[in-house]
VEXDREN-2710 file (C-alpha; in Angstrom, 1 decimal):
% VEXDREN-2710
k/r/px/py/pz
1/MET/-51.1/19.4/-36.3
2/ALA/-48.1/19.0/-38.4
3/SER/-45.6/16.0/-36.9
4/THR/-41.9/17.1/-35.9
5/VAL/-40.7/15.1/-39.3
6/GLU/-42.9/17.6/-40.9
7/GLN/-41.9/20.8/-39.5
8/ASN/-38.3/19.2/-40.0
9/LYS/-38.8/18.9/-44.0
10/ALA/-40.0/22.8/-44.3
11/HIS/-37.2/24.0/-42.0
12/PHE/-34.4/21.7/-44.1
13/LYS/-35.4/23.1/-47.6
14/LEU/-32.3/22.4/-49.9
15/LYS/-32.3/26.3/-50.7
16/GLU/-32.4/27.3/-47.3
17/LEU/-28.7/25.4/-46.9
18/GLY/-25.4/27.2/-47.2
19/CYS/-24.0/26.8/-44.0
20/THR/-20.8/25.2/-43.3
21/SER/-18.9/22.9/-40.6
22/THR/-16.3/23.7/-38.1
23/ILE/-13.9/21.5/-40.4
24/LEU/-14.9/23.6/-43.5
25/SER/-13.8/27.1/-41.4
26/LEU/-10.4/25.3/-41.0
27/LEU/-9.7/25.2/-44.5
28/ALA/-8.5/28.9/-44.6
29/PRO/-8.4/29.5/-40.9
30/PRO/-6.8/33.0/-39.4
31/GLY/-4.3/31.0/-37.7
32/PRO/-2.8/27.8/-36.2
33/VAL/-5.9/24.9/-35.6
34/SER/-5.6/21.4/-33.9
35/LEU/-8.5/19.1/-32.8
36/SER/-6.2/17.7/-29.9
37/GLY/-8.7/19.5/-27.2
38/LYS/-5.0/21.9/-26.6
39/THR/-5.9/24.6/-29.4
40/GLN/-8.6/26.1/-31.2
41/LEU/-10.0/28.4/-33.9
42/ALA/-7.2/31.5/-33.0
43/ASP/-10.4/33.7/-33.8
44/GLY/-10.2/37.1/-32.5
45/ASN/-12.5/37.4/-35.0
46/GLY/-14.0/34.3/-34.7
47/SER/-17.7/35.5/-34.5
48/ASN/-17.2/37.3/-38.5
49/VAL/-14.9/33.8/-39.4
50/ALA/-18.5/31.7/-38.5
51/ALA/-20.6/34.3/-40.4
52/GLN/-18.6/34.5/-43.5
53/TYR/-18.0/31.0/-44.1
54/ASP/-21.4/30.1/-45.1
55/THR/-21.5/32.3/-48.4
56/LYS/-17.6/31.7/-48.9
57/PHE/-17.4/28.0/-49.4
58/GLU/-21.0/28.1/-50.8
59/LYS/-20.7/26.2/-53.9
60/SER/-18.7/23.4/-52.0
61/LEU/-21.5/23.3/-49.0
62/GLN/-24.0/22.5/-51.7
63/GLN/-22.1/19.7/-53.3
64/LEU/-21.5/18.2/-50.5
65/THR/-25.0/18.5/-49.1
66/GLU/-26.3/16.9/-52.3
67/ALA/-24.0/14.4/-52.4
68/ILE/-24.8/13.1/-48.5
69/GLN/-28.3/13.6/-49.2
70/SER/-28.5/11.3/-53.0
71/ARG/-26.7/8.8/-50.3
72/LEU/-29.7/8.5/-47.4
73/ASP/-29.0/4.6/-48.1
74/PHE/-25.6/4.3/-48.0
75/ILE/-25.6/5.3/-45.1
76/GLY/-28.5/3.1/-43.9
77/VAL/-30.0/4.8/-41.1
78/ASP/-33.5/3.8/-40.1
79/TRP/-34.3/7.3/-40.9
80/ALA/-37.8/9.1/-39.8
81/ASP/-38.9/9.9/-43.2
82/ASP/-36.8/8.9/-46.5
83/ASP/-39.4/9.7/-48.8
84/ASP/-39.6/13.9/-50.1
85/ASP/-43.1/12.6/-51.4
86/ASP/-44.2/11.7/-48.1
87/ASP/-46.6/13.6/-46.1
88/TYR/-47.0/12.1/-42.7
89/GLY/-49.3/13.6/-40.1
90/LEU/-51.7/15.5/-42.8
91/ASP/-55.4/15.1/-43.3
92/ASP/-55.6/14.7/-47.2
93/ASP/-56.8/11.7/-47.3
94/ASP/-57.5/12.3/-51.1
95/GLU/-53.5/12.9/-51.8
96/HIS/-53.3/9.0/-50.5
97/ASP/-54.5/7.9/-54.5
98/ASP/-51.1/7.9/-55.8
99/LYS/-50.2/5.3/-58.4
100/ASP/-48.2/3.5/-56.2
101/GLY/-50.9/3.7/-53.4
102/SER/-50.5/0.3/-51.4
103/ASP/-53.2/0.1/-48.5
104/GLU/-50.2/-1.4/-46.1
105/LYS/-48.1/1.5/-47.0
106/ARG/-51.0/3.7/-45.9
107/ALA/-51.8/2.4/-42.9
108/GLU/-47.9/2.0/-41.9
109/GLU/-47.5/5.7/-42.8
110/ASP/-50.7/6.4/-40.7
111/THR/-49.2/5.1/-37.8
112/LEU/-46.6/7.9/-37.8
113/THR/-48.5/10.6/-35.9
114/PRO/-46.5/13.1/-33.7
115/ASN/-46.7/11.3/-30.8
116/SER/-45.6/7.8/-32.1
117/ALA/-43.1/8.9/-34.8
118/ARG/-40.1/6.9/-34.6
119/GLN/-36.8/8.6/-33.0
120/VAL/-34.3/9.0/-34.8
121/ARG/-31.3/11.2/-33.4
122/LEU/-28.1/12.6/-34.8
123/LEU/-24.8/13.5/-33.2
124/ASP/-23.2/16.3/-35.2
125/TYR/-19.4/16.3/-34.0
126/ALA/-17.4/19.4/-35.0
127/CYS/-20.5/21.0/-36.0
128/GLY/-19.4/24.2/-36.8
129/THR/-22.6/26.3/-38.2
130/GLY/-24.3/22.6/-39.1
131/MET/-24.2/22.1/-42.7
132/ILE/-24.4/17.6/-41.4
133/SER/-27.2/19.0/-39.1
134/ARG/-29.0/20.7/-41.8
135/ALA/-28.5/18.0/-44.4
136/LEU/-29.5/15.3/-42.6
137/GLY/-32.0/17.1/-40.2
138/PRO/-35.3/16.3/-42.6
139/TYR/-34.9/12.3/-41.7
140/THR/-34.2/12.9/-38.2
141/THR/-36.1/14.0/-35.2
142/GLN/-33.6/15.4/-33.3
143/CYS/-29.6/17.5/-34.2
144/ILE/-27.7/17.5/-31.5
145/GLY/-23.9/19.8/-32.1
146/ILE/-20.7/19.9/-30.2
147/ASP/-18.1/22.4/-31.6
148/ILE/-14.8/23.6/-29.7
149/SER/-15.8/27.0/-30.9
150/GLU/-18.2/29.1/-28.8
151/ASN/-18.5/31.1/-32.1
152/MET/-19.5/28.3/-34.1
153/VAL/-22.1/26.8/-31.3
154/GLY/-23.5/30.4/-31.3
155/ALA/-24.1/30.5/-35.4
156/TYR/-25.5/26.6/-35.0
157/ASN/-27.8/27.5/-32.5
158/ALA/-28.8/31.0/-34.0
159/ARG/-29.6/29.7/-37.8
160/ALA/-31.5/26.8/-35.6
161/GLU/-33.9/29.4/-33.5
162/ASN/-33.8/31.5/-36.8
163/GLN/-35.6/28.7/-38.3
164/GLY/-38.0/28.2/-36.0
165/LEU/-36.2/24.8/-34.3
166/THR/-36.4/24.3/-30.7
167/LYS/-34.0/22.6/-28.8
168/GLU/-35.9/19.4/-28.9
169/ASP/-35.1/19.6/-32.9
170/MET/-31.6/21.1/-32.7
171/PHE/-29.3/22.6/-30.3
172/ALA/-25.1/22.4/-30.2
173/VAL/-23.1/23.3/-27.4
174/VAL/-19.3/23.7/-26.6
175/GLY/-17.9/20.6/-25.8
176/ASN/-14.8/18.5/-27.0
177/LEU/-14.7/14.6/-27.4
178/ALA/-11.0/14.6/-28.5
179/ALA/-8.5/15.6/-25.5
180/PRO/-7.1/12.2/-24.5
181/ASP/-6.6/14.0/-21.2
182/ASP/-10.7/14.2/-20.8
183/PRO/-12.2/11.1/-22.7
184/GLU/-15.3/11.5/-20.6
185/PRO/-15.9/15.8/-20.3
186/ALA/-18.7/16.1/-17.5
187/ALA/-20.2/18.5/-19.7
188/LEU/-21.4/15.9/-22.0
189/SER/-21.8/13.3/-19.7
190/GLY/-25.9/14.0/-19.9
191/PRO/-28.2/11.1/-21.1
192/GLU/-28.7/13.6/-24.2
193/PHE/-25.5/13.1/-25.5
194/PHE/-25.6/9.5/-25.7
195/ASN/-28.1/6.7/-27.2
196/PHE/-27.7/8.2/-30.7
197/ASP/-28.7/6.7/-34.3
198/LEU/-26.0/8.4/-36.3
199/ALA/-22.4/9.9/-35.4
200/ALA/-21.0/12.2/-38.1
201/VAL/-18.0/14.2/-38.8
202/GLY/-18.2/16.3/-41.5
203/GLY/-14.6/17.1/-42.8
204/GLY/-13.1/17.0/-39.6
205/PHE/-10.6/13.6/-39.1
206/HIS/-7.9/15.2/-40.9
207/HIS/-7.8/17.7/-38.3
208/PHE/-7.9/15.0/-35.0
209/ASP/-4.5/14.7/-33.5
210/ASP/-5.6/11.2/-33.1
211/PRO/-8.4/10.2/-35.3
212/GLY/-9.1/6.8/-34.0
213/PHE/-9.3/8.0/-30.5
214/THR/-12.0/10.4/-31.4
215/ALA/-13.7/7.7/-33.4
216/ALA/-14.1/5.5/-30.3
217/ARG/-15.4/8.2/-28.3
218/LEU/-18.4/8.6/-31.0
219/VAL/-19.2/5.3/-31.2
220/GLU/-19.5/4.9/-27.2
221/ARG/-22.0/7.3/-27.7
222/LEU/-24.2/5.7/-29.9
223/LYS/-26.8/3.1/-29.6
224/PRO/-26.4/-0.8/-30.5
225/GLY/-26.7/-0.6/-34.5
226/GLY/-26.2/2.8/-35.0
227/VAL/-24.0/4.5/-37.5
228/LEU/-20.3/6.2/-37.5
229/PHE/-20.4/8.4/-40.7
230/ILE/-17.7/10.8/-42.1
231/TRP/-16.8/12.7/-44.7
232/ASP/-13.4/13.8/-45.5
233/PHE/-10.3/13.6/-48.1
234/LEU/-8.6/10.7/-49.5
235/THR/-4.9/10.7/-49.3
236/HIS/-2.7/13.4/-51.6
237/GLU/0.6/14.7/-51.7
238/GLN/1.6/16.8/-48.9
239/ASP/1.7/20.5/-49.2
240/HIS/4.4/22.7/-47.3
241/ASP/2.1/24.7/-45.2
242/HIS/-0.7/22.3/-44.3
243/ALA/1.2/21.8/-40.4
244/THR/0.4/25.4/-39.9
245/HIS/-3.1/25.0/-40.8
246/GLY/-4.4/22.3/-38.6
247/VAL/-4.3/19.5/-41.2
248/ILE/-2.9/17.1/-38.6
249/HIS/-3.1/14.4/-41.5
250/HIS/-3.3/14.5/-45.3
251/GLY/-5.9/12.5/-45.9
252/PHE/-6.8/8.8/-46.0
253/SER/-6.9/5.9/-47.6
254/GLN/-9.3/3.5/-47.7
255/GLU/-7.6/0.5/-45.4
256/GLN/-6.7/3.4/-42.6
257/VAL/-10.5/4.3/-42.5
258/ARG/-11.7/1.0/-42.4
259/HIS/-9.1/0.3/-39.5
260/ILE/-10.0/3.2/-37.9
261/PHE/-13.6/2.2/-38.1
262/GLU/-13.0/-1.2/-37.0
263/GLU/-10.6/-0.1/-33.7
264/ALA/-13.3/2.3/-32.5
265/GLY/-16.1/-0.3/-32.6
266/ALA/-17.8/0.9/-35.7
267/GLY/-16.5/-2.0/-38.3
268/GLU/-19.9/-3.7/-39.3
269/ASN/-20.6/-3.8/-42.6
270/PHE/-18.0/-0.8/-43.5
271/ALA/-18.2/0.9/-46.8
272/LEU/-16.8/3.9/-48.4
273/ASP/-17.9/6.1/-51.3
274/ASP/-15.2/8.0/-53.1
275/LEU/-17.1/11.2/-54.3
276/GLY/-14.5/12.5/-56.7
277/SER/-12.5/15.3/-57.1
278/GLY/-15.0/17.9/-57.9
279/VAL/-15.2/19.5/-54.5
280/VAL/-13.7/23.0/-54.7
281/PHE/-12.9/25.4/-52.2
282/PRO/-12.2/28.6/-53.5
283/HIS/-10.0/30.0/-51.4
284/GLY/-7.7/27.4/-50.7
285/HIS/-6.3/25.7/-48.0
286/GLY/-3.6/28.0/-47.0
287/HIS/-2.5/28.1/-51.0
288/ASP/-1.6/31.2/-51.5
289/GLY/-5.7/32.5/-51.8
290/GLN/-5.8/29.5/-54.8
291/PRO/-8.8/27.2/-55.2
292/LEU/-8.2/24.1/-53.8
293/LYS/-9.5/20.9/-55.6
294/ARG/-9.8/17.9/-53.4
295/ARG/-10.7/13.9/-53.9
296/ALA/-13.3/13.3/-51.2
297/PHE/-15.6/10.3/-49.6
298/VAL/-17.6/9.6/-47.5
299/ALA/-17.4/6.5/-45.0
300/ARG/-19.8/4.6/-42.8
301/GLY/-20.1/2.0/-40.0
302/GLU/-21.8/0.2/-37.5
303/LYS/-21.6/-0.3/-33.8
304/LYS/-21.9/-4.4/-32.9
305/LYS/-25.7/-4.8/-31.9
306/LYS/-26.2/-6.4/-28.2
307/ASN/-27.4/-10.2/-29.4
308/GLU/-24.2/-10.2/-31.8
309/ASN/-21.0/-12.1/-30.9
310/ALA/-18.1/-10.0/-29.9
END
């Protein structure tokens, strides 16, 4: 029987990507948006919005997916499978006679059976239809998404089901970790919503009223040594209509991001990588329908391990 990791690799082929996150859906929303917990996507036609963004931002999402997948070492999680050429769980022993065939490596790989595979869990916050989950799904054993939009959660779960994934592999729920008046929502209090190896936010921090508050809530749900990972935009000149399109912060400097991570409890081994200005959102950011090119970054930091001094 193929292992969970094998199944994930089969389901998460890059050519099957092309899905977006809630945050990307906010890049050209139909109305005011805030991720503070007070308002959300003004989506009388929200189900259409969720469906259309897959193709609307396809090229941009492809760029971001490739950028994330090429930075697995940067993210720094002990992935379930970080080698696309590995065939864990297969009985084809002849394939072990490759050019770097090390007996020790083969012995280690052979221990990764379906029953003993290392568990690597991802919390995908503001998940939308699941771009982050699909980018990192091949290297984890479970992805759990949280989003304030029922339509986005529905699209996320429908995609997972259509790809043959079970709830043990990937699922999303409606929820909000960005509301100061409800810092510990009852709906997200179960053990399945804690002890993650990685908590990720794809393009969401500039939409949060208080990014530091939300980051701290995510770090609380990491296991000791777990990683907080985000992609977002570097600081740019303020545009006249951002406030009406749910943009609370107009990008971040490296020092701002470092401060957010440190205050949230994920400042260990902090790193930020500039992705450059090549990410283009073809339908603009409320800019009269004109394409918008933004300079994006990825950042990561770790929650302290229990044996480390406070």
